[in-house]
C-alpha positions in Angstrom: 0.0 0.0 0.0 2.8 2.4 0.9 4.6 1.6 -2.4 1.5 2.4 -4.4 1.1 5.8 -2.7 4.7 6.7 -3.3 4.3 5.7 -6.9 1.2 8.0 -7.3 3.1 10.8 -5.6 6.1 10.5 -8.0 3.7 10.4 -11.0 2.3 13.8 -10.0 5.9 15.2 -9.6 6.9 14.1 -13.1 4.7 16.5 -15.0 6.8 17.9 -17.8 6.6 21.7 -18.0 8.8 23.9 -20.0 10.3 27.0 -18.3 8.3 29.5 -20.3 5.0 27.7 -19.6 5.9 27.6 -15.9 6.6 31.3 -15.7 3.4 32.0 -17.7 1.4 30.1 -15.2 3.3 31.7 -12.3 2.6 35.2 -13.6 -1.0 34.5 -14.4 -1.7 33.1 -10.9 0.0 36.2 -9.4 -1.9 38.7 -11.5 -5.2 36.9 -10.9 -4.6 37.0 -7.1 -3.7 40.7 -7.2 -6.7 41.5 -9.4 -9.1 39.5 -7.3 -7.9 41.2 -4.0 -8.2 44.6 -5.7 -11.8 43.9 -6.7 -12.7 42.5 -3.3 -11.4 45.4 -1.3 -12.9 47.9 -3.7 -16.3 46.3 -3.3 -15.9 46.1 0.4 -14.9 49.7 0.8 -17.7 50.9 -1.5 -20.3 49.1 0.6 -18.8 49.9 3.9 -18.7 53.7 3.5 -21.9 54.1 1.6 -23.8 55.2 4.7 -21.1 57.7 5.6 -21.0 59.2 2.1 -24.8 59.9 2.2 -24.7 61.9 5.4 -25.0 65.7 5.2 -23.3 68.0 7.7 -25.1 71.0 9.2 -23.8 73.8 11.5 -26.3 75.5 13.8 -25.8 79.3 13.7 -27.8 79.7 16.9 -26.1 77.3 19.3 -23.0 76.5 17.3 -23.5 72.7 17.3 -22.2 70.7 14.3 -24.3 67.7 13.4 -24.9 65.2 10.6 -28.1 63.7 9.2 -28.8 61.0 6.7 -31.4 62.9 4.7 -30.4 64.9 1.6 -32.5 68.0 2.4 -31.1 71.5 2.1 -32.3 72.3 5.6 -32.6 70.4 8.9 -33.6 71.2 12.5 -30.8 71.3 15.1 -31.3 68.4 17.6 -30.2 70.7 20.5 -32.2 73.9 19.9 -34.5 73.0 17.1 -33.4 75.9 14.9 -33.6 75.3 11.1 -30.2 75.4 9.5 -28.8 75.1 6.0 -26.3 72.4 5.0 -22.6 73.1 4.9 -21.0 73.2 1.5 -17.3 72.5 0.9 
């Protein structure tokens, strides 16, 4: 049984591969790994910060508080003093 498993192992090691095909496979695997990691992290960051990008920042001119809300309105009421303020533009 042991001799048969050693024989199967040596058969797998005896695959003939020229040096140019080996480097082609090596580069293709490396590029595909880098490309897949790039797409994964780009997708992850896009979904992770979507809520943060949709927030609007307001500055209350009455009490001086800076606050953020998820709505895209031009005006919002201050949570502290209930004064209606316009959104900040950068």
